[in-house]
N, C-alpha and C positions, 0 to 999 in steps of 0.2 A: 593647692587648689586656688584657682584665680578668684579674685574678688569680684562679686557681682557688680553690675553697672547701674543698678536701679536707684542708688542714692549718690548724690554729688557731695564733694567736700563742703560746699556751702550749706547744703541741707543738714549735714551732720553738725556743722558749727552752729547753725540756727537752733537745733534741738538742744545742744549743750548750753548755749546762751540762755535759752528759755529756762533750763534747770537752774542755772546760776542766778538769773534774775528772780526766780521764785523762791529758791531755797538757800541762796548764798553760795559762796565758793566751797564751803565745806560739804554742800550737797552734791557737788559734781562727782560722779562716779560712772564707770562703764555701765553698771546696772541701771542707774537712773536715766541715762541718755538712751539706752536701749528701750526702756519702758516708754520714754517720750516718743520714740520712733515706732513703737509697736513691734519691736524685735525682741528676740531672746538675746541675752548677754553674749552668748557664744556667736550669734550671727553678727553682732556689732564688731567682734574681733576680726571679721573678714574685711572690714573697712579700715579700721585703725588698730595700731599695735597696743596702745595703752592710753591711760588718762593724759599723759604728757602730750601725746599727739592731738588729743581733743583740745587741750589748752592752747596749743599753737594754732589750731584751726579757729578757735574763738577769738584770739588776738588778731589774727588776719581779718576775720569778719568785722570786728569792731573798728580797727584802725583803717580798713579800706574805705570807711565812710568819711575820713578826714580829707578835706579838699587840699591838695598840695599845690594848687595853682599860686604862683607868686603874686602878691598884692601889687597894685599899680606902682611903678618905679618912681613916680613923681612925689609920692608921700614920704615924709621923713622916716628913716629906718626904724626908730622905736615904734612908730605907728604900724609899720609893716610887720614887725615882730609881734606886736600885740594882736594883730589880726590873725596871725598863725596860731598864737597861743589860745586865742578865743575859740578857734575852730577845734583845736585839740581838746580843750576843756569841754565844749559843748558835746562832742562825740563821746568822750569817756564818761562824762557825768550821766549820760543816759543809761550806763551800765556800771555803776560805781563798784560793784562787787568784783568786777574783772580787773580793777586797777592793779592789784598785786601781780597778776599774770603778765602785765605789760613789762614789769621790771625783769622778768625772766626771759620773755620771748620776743620783745620788741625788736631786737637786732635781727630777727629772722623774718619780720613782717614787712612785706613790700610797702604797705601803707605807712607804717612808721618810718621806714627808711626814706620814703619820698618826702614826708613832712620834715624830717631832719635835714635832708639835702636842701630843701628850699630855705629853711631857717639859716643854715650855714652859708648859703649864698648871700642872704641879706646881711649877716654878720660880716662876711668878707667885704662886701661893698661898704660897710660902715668902718672898715679899717681894722677889724679884729682878725688876727692871724695867729698861727702857731698854738702855743699852750693857752694863751688867753681866749682863743676861740673855743678850744676844748672845754675850758672851765665855764664859758658863757653858755654853751649848749647844754652841758650837764646841769648847770644852775637852773636854766629854764625848765628842763625836764623834771628836775627834782622839785622845783616849785609847783609845777602843775600837778604832779602825782601826789605830793604831800598835801597841797591845798584841797584837792578833791577828797582825799581821805579825811582830812579835818572837817570839811563841810558836811560829809555824810556820816561820819562816826562820832564827831565831837563838835556839832554846830554851836555857834555862839548863842543860839536860841534854846539850847538844851539844858538839861539838869546840871551839867557840870559848871556852867557859868553861874547859875543860881547858887550852887553850893559855894563857889569861890567868893561870890558877892557877900556871903554870910560869914566869911572868916572873921575872926576877931581883928579889928582894925589896929589894935596896938601891937599885934604880932605880924600881921601881913597887910600893912597899910596900902602898899602899891597894888598888890594883887586884888584886894577887896575893891579899891576905887576903880581899877581898870575893868573889873568884871561888871561893875555897875554901868560903865559907859558901853561895854561890849553888847549889852542888850539892845542898843539902838543901831548896831551895825548889821546891815543885811548882807547876804552872801556875796552879791556882786560888789558891794562896796569893799568888803573884806578882800576878795580875790584881786580885783583890779587895783585897789590901793596898794596891796603888797607887790603886785607886778610893777606898778609905777616906781616903787622904791628900788626894785631890782634893776629895772631898765635905766634908772638914773645912775645907779652904780656902774653899769656897763659903759655909760657915756664917759666916765672919768678915766 
């Protein structure tokens, strides 16, 4: 039976993303998305084969919002990489529950591939090639994905920092002191401070 033409992949993805934003990734199911669209679950199967296909559509939708345009070439390459990382962070942070999906499906996402292609071009112009360029790209992706999850699941302003700050100083002196300082670090300071350290390492 041919699939009906009344709903586009983008509409399906938007409905799935609404479910994830509201209920978290665990709430994503064929039934939940069907209800969001006002369909029966069986009717949704006429559009997509399974939850995995919905996940791919969601990743496409989210990463398509990342601007892949290369930053101005006159800027130093670390600044250009920072611009690209900022764009990716801003886009993914709008839907933090989808971050784990990008690990699984980003290599199929045109938006994610375009972002990576631009970053690889900047790294190549900076003189990074071969295996070093591979590690640099993976390091940047790993940093963004990990930092977003830390920011939203374990923020420095959260209960975890408070609990660490109350550890007995004779047993955990460095942890306790660091946690006390952590309360004064805002999310942007944390993210871009860590990124600066990473970029400094790539220069060497």
